[in-house]
N, C-alpha and C positions, 0 to 999 in steps of 0.2 A: 609279349617282347620283338620285335623282329629284333634276332642281331647284328643283321646285316644293312639297317641302318644308322647303328652310332657309327662313329668319326674314323672312331680311332676301335680298328677290331680288335689288337691289343699295345698298352701303352704301359708301360715298366719306367719304375725313376725310381734312381738308387737305391736300387735291390740288392741284399745283400742275405747272403746264404752263406753259417758256419753247419758241419756237421759236428754233435758233441760239444760238450760245455766247460766252464771252466777255462783251468791252465788247460785240458785237453782238447778244447774244442780247435775244429779246423776248420777255418773262412773257406771255401771255394766259389763264391760268389763276391765281386766286392766292385756297387755304389754299379749296375748295372742300370743303361735307359734306353731304350729302345723303344719304336710306333711304330706296329702295324696297318694299313689300311682296310677296311677288306678286304677280301678281293686278288689281295698278293703271296702272292708265292715265291714264299726265303726258305732258302738254307742256310741252316747254322752250321760251320764245323769247326774243325780246331782240335791242339795234337789229345788225345788220351791225357784225361786228366785236367778238361781245360772249362771245365762247369755244365759241360754241352746239357747232354743227358739230365741235371741238379738243373739245369736253367725250365728243359722244356715240361722236369713233371712239376713245376709249381705253377706253370698255364695251368697243365691238365687237374691239378687239383691232385696230387696224389699223394703230397705235399706243405703245407701248411708252409704262412709268408713270414719274416721273423725281424727284415730292418727294412725297410719300404715302401713302397708300394708295387700295384701291382692290377690290374685291369683289365679284363677279358671277354671280351664280348656281353658288357655292358655292364657285365658284374667284378663290384671287389670283395677280390677274393681274398681277402686279409682280414673278407667276416662272412664270409659262407659258412650259413652253420645249417643241420636239416633239410629241408625240403627246398629251400634255392640251394644249394650244395645241388641235392639230385636230379632240380630242375637244371643247372648251367652242365653237367656234367653231362647228361639227354639231349645236349647241344654239339656234343664233339667226338672225333672218327679218333680211337687211337689204332695207330699198326707196331706190333716192335717186335724185333729184331726175330723172336719167338713168337710162333704162329698160334699156339696151346688149342688143339685145335683136338674136343672130344674125340674120338676114336670109333667110337660107333656109330655117328652124326656120315651123312656124305658128306656131300662138297653143298649142296643146295636146304639140305640143314640147317647146316651152319648155319648158310648166310641169312636162314630162312626164322632160325633159335632169335638172331637176333633184332629179324624185320621188330618180330611176338614181342618187340620190347617197345614201341614205337603204335600200336594200333590204329594211333588214328589218319594214322597211315597209309594203311590196310587194302586199301583203292586197291589197285592192278598189282600188288607186291609179286606176285607169284613170276609172272608175266616178267617186275621187274627186275627180282632176285637170275633168271634166264638171261636175260638180257647186256645182267651185270660183269657177266660169270662165262656167259658166250666173248662180249668185249676184253675178257683180260684170256681170251685164251685157251677158255673151260667149256667150253658149248660141246662137245662131248666126255666129259665127267663131271658128267651134276651128280651120278647117282653110286661115284667115289666112292668113299673112303678112307681116311687117313691117310695107313697102310697102301693103298694101288696106289697115293698117286708121290711125284716129287718131291726132294725138300720143295724150290720153287712149286711149283704146279701149288703145294700148299699152303705158305705163303702169298698165291694170287687170292686165294679163298679167304683168310682170312682180311690181307688187305679188296677186299669185294666185304667179307662182317665188317668192318670201321665204315665204308663209306656205304652203303647198300641206305641206311633210313635222312643222307642226304646233312649232311650236318653245317654247324654257319660254322666251325673251327674243324682241320684237319690234323696231327698231332701225332709227327713219325718217326718213329728208334733206326733209323737204315732199312731201312724199308724194298728197299732195292740187292742186298747185301747179296741171296739166295740165288740173284735169277739175273739169266742170262743177257748180252744188250737186249736182245727181240724185243723178249719179254721188258728189258728196262727198260725201254723205247713208250710200248705201253702203256704202265704201271704211268711213269709219267705222262704223258701225253692226255691219260685219263685225270690225274690229277690238276695240270695244269688248266683242261675244258673245268673240271670242278671253280675253279679259282675264278677264269678269267671270263667263265659265261653263266656262273646258276652265285658267284659272289662267297663264295668260298675263303676263307682265307687258308693257306696251309703255311705249317712251320714242318722242316723237315730238319734230324737234325743226321749228318749225314758224312764219311771217311771219302767216298767213290765217286772220284771224278766225273765220271762218262756223263756226272746228274747236273755240272753246276750252270752246266751253259742253258735247263730252261726256266731260270729262278730266274724271278725277280729284283730279288739278295739275295746277295751272297752276306752271309753276313760270320767272324769269323772271330772266334773268343782262347781269347791268351790268360791260362796262368789264375782263368777266372777274374778275366776282365774279356771288354771290349772290345781291339783291336782293331777294327774295321767296322764299314759297313756300307758297300755298294751295290750299287742299282745296275741292275746290266743288262734290264729290256726298257730304255726311256727315249 
């Protein structure tokens, strides 16, 4: 399956989600309808508690769907189990607020470990790792371990780790929160190039207003409902 051959990279129809059950259940998503095309760079924003991260985790198959329908890069996420769930996640690149790097691994080794999960792409992987880390401003830090790196540098290693296998879909939760202005722009340029040149779909959750102008779409959630969906680069 070629994920980028799909008409819609993400198709959400009437999506509901609640935490808990019965009388104590708290519904956090209400009838979300959303569609992203392959190669779109979309930013999702909204107040704290609006359901942004919950929706991102559903698209990432970190939570199971409840009501409505959710399809992503050709997979029906309401029916994913076993090997198909594993295959879906292998097509994703996750970027979280917390970098979760292994203390004993250098920047190069951290990215190499992620690359090793995709042996079919082994080819020139070492060169690709060096090139990606250099593009992220870490060319002189390849052999540095996390305790030798700043918070922003560690976050950029985590971003490289998520992108090294050239995923069909990138899901990012506040990826620029620890970055200064210059490095924020480097990361945004990289994500935009992945979207527009390689057809990677990018869905980013953020409150960082510095990044809004880089997106093709601005999606705004309020109290678990889709408040607005604006195309910015038309």
